C-alpha positions in Angstrom: 18.1 8.2 9.4 15.6 5.4 8.7 15.4 2.4 10.9 17.0 -0.9 9.6 14.6 -2.7 7.3 13.7 -6.1 8.8 15.1 -9.1 7.0 12.9 -11.1 4.5 12.7 -13.9 7.1 11.6 -11.5 9.8 9.0 -10.0 7.5 7.6 -13.4 6.6 7.4 -14.3 10.3 5.4 -11.1 10.9 3.1 -11.8 7.9 2.4 -15.3 9.2 1.0 -13.8 12.4 -1.8 -12.1 10.3 -2.4 -14.4 7.3 -2.9 -18.2 7.0 -1.4 -20.7 4.6 -4.9 -22.0 3.8 -8.3 -20.7 2.8 -9.7 -21.4 6.3 -11.7 -18.1 6.5 -13.1 -18.5 3.0 -14.2 -22.1 3.6 -15.6 -21.7 7.1 -16.9 -18.1 6.8 -15.6 -17.6 10.4 -12.7 -15.3 11.2 -9.5 -17.1 11.9 -7.2 -16.2 14.8 -5.0 -14.4 12.3 -8.0 -12.3 11.1 -8.7 -11.4 14.7 -5.1 -10.3 15.1 -5.3 -8.2 12.0 -8.5 -6.5 13.2 -6.8 -5.8 16.6 -3.8 -4.4 14.8 -6.1 -2.1 12.7 -7.8 -0.9 15.9 -4.4 -0.1 17.4 -3.2 1.7 14.2 -6.4 3.7 13.9 -5.8 5.2 17.4 -3.1 7.3 15.6 -5.2 8.2 12.5 -4.8 11.9 13.3 -1.2 11.6 12.4 -2.2 10.0 9.1 -4.6 12.8 8.3 -2.0 15.5 9.1 0.4 13.6 6.8 -2.2 13.8 3.9 -2.8 17.5 4.6 1.0 18.1 4.5 1.2 16.3 1.2 -1.5 18.5 -0.3 0.7 21.6 0.7 3.9 20.1 -0.8 2.3 18.8 -4.0 -0.2 21.6 -4.9 -0.5 20.6 -8.5 -1.7 17.1 -7.6 -4.9 15.7 -6.2 -3.9 13.8 -3.0 -6.3 11.1 -1.7 -6.6 8.5 0.9 -6.5 5.0 -0.6 -6.7 3.1 2.6 -9.0 0.1 2.5 -10.1 -2.2 5.4 -8.9 -5.5 3.9 -5.4 -4.2 3.4 -2.6 -4.2 5.9 -1.5 -0.6 5.2 -2.4 3.0 5.0 -2.3 4.2 1.4 -2.0 7.7 -0.1 -2.4 8.5 -3.8 -1.3 11.4 -5.9 -3.2 12.1 -9.2 -1.4 14.4 -11.6 -4.5 16.6 -11.9 -6.5 19.0 -9.8 -10.3 19.4 -9.5 -13.5 17.7 -8.6 -14.8 15.6 -10.2 -11.4 14.3 -11.2 -10.7 14.9 -14.9 -9.3 11.9 -16.8 -5.8 10.9 -15.8 -3.5 8.2 -17.1 -1.4 7.5 -14.0 -1.3 7.7 -10.2 1.5 7.3 -7.6 0.7 5.3 -4.5 2.5 5.2 -1.2 1.8 2.4 1.3 2.8 2.3 5.0 2.4 -1.2 6.5 0.6 -1.5 9.8 2.4 -4.8 10.4 6.0 -3.9 10.0 8.1 -0.7 9.9 8.3 -0.5 6.1 6.7 1.4 3.2 6.5 0.9 -0.5 5.9 3.2 -3.4 4.4 2.2 -6.8 2.8 3.7 -9.8 -0.3 2.7 -11.8 -0.8 3.4 -15.4 -4.3 3.2 -16.8 -5.8 2.4 -20.2 -8.7 4.6 -21.1 -11.8 4.6 -23.2 -13.1 8.2 -22.9 -13.4 8.9 -19.2 -13.6 5.2 -18.2 -10.5 3.3 -16.8 -10.4 -0.1 -18.5 -7.2 -1.6 -17.1 -4.4 -0.8 -14.7 -0.7 -1.8 -14.9 1.2 -1.6 -11.6 4.9 -0.5 -11.7 7.3 -0.9 -8.8 10.8 0.7 -8.8 12.1 2.0 -11.0 9.1 4.2 -11.7 8.5 5.8 -15.0 10.0 9.4 -15.2 6.7 11.3 -14.9 6.1 9.5 -11.5 9.5 10.2 -10.0 8.7 13.7 -8.6 5.6 12.8 -6.5 7.2 9.5 -5.5 10.4 11.2 -4.2 8.2 13.6 -2.2 6.2 10.7 -0.8 9.3 8.8 0.2 10.8 11.8 2.0 7.6 12.7 3.8 6.9 9.1 4.8 10.3 8.6 6.3 10.2 11.9 8.1 6.7 11.5 9.5 6.6 7.8 10.3 10.3 6.7 10.7 9.9 3.7 8.5 12.2 2.4 5.8 11.6 1.6 2.1 11.0 -2.1 1.4 13.2 -3.0 -1.6 11.4 -4.3 -4.7 13.3 -7.6 -4.7 12.1 -8.3 -1.1 8.5 -7.2 -1.8 8.4 -9.6 -4.8 9.4 -12.7 -2.7 6.6 -15.4 -3.1 5.1 -16.4 0.3 3.0 -19.4 1.2 0.1 -17.4 2.5 -3.5 -16.7 1.5 -4.0 -12.9 1.5 -7.7 -12.2 1.0 -8.3 -13.8 -2.4 -4.6 -13.9 -3.4 -3.2 -17.5 -3.1 0.2 -19.2 -3.5 2.0 -19.2 -5.8 0.8 -15.7 -6.8 1.0 -14.3 -3.2 4.0 -12.0 -2.7 5.4 -10.5 0.5 4.0 -7.2 -0.8 0.5 -8.6 -0.7 0.9 -9.7 2.9 2.4 -6.5 4.2 0.4 -4.0 2.1 -2.4 -4.9 -0.3 -3.6 -7.9 -2.3 -5.1 -5.5 -4.9 -2.5 -2.7 -5.4 -4.2 -1.6 -8.6 -7.5 -0.9 -6.8 -7.4 2.8 -6.0 -10.2 5.4 -5.8 
């Protein structure tokens, strides 16, 4: 059984510990106290990175027809895994990817899909889709959800909560565009390897 998902108010309170309501860091070029807290939180989370790598290895076994990758990026507040519907190196052209995010700030995760526009092998644009995902993305997303809950004991963040606007600056995302999703996971969900 997954733990109880924190309330939107609790999640906003958590996010405020790591993100500011102003552009302090961008204006001063000095890390804010919140940025120092996020850096410390990452150091703590990375002490358990072996568990993350084991999780990715397990996904590769459970989804053998997909290329599984690590989409974790330093500016984000989450570990991210990606499933491409193809196998091989270099990756052949693909039109979509499923992404699973596990917040390092709160005991929640989120799944989403990205559909790409193409010109030959080049990706030109990306459209992010939250629940409900398109049918072709359901199978890997269901596997991600089950494995994330089993491995990390976190609960899914409902879409309606993830899409709550927050008065915080997350990297280059500013109000009124900043959502709770950006503060708990990534300000650039479409940016995957």
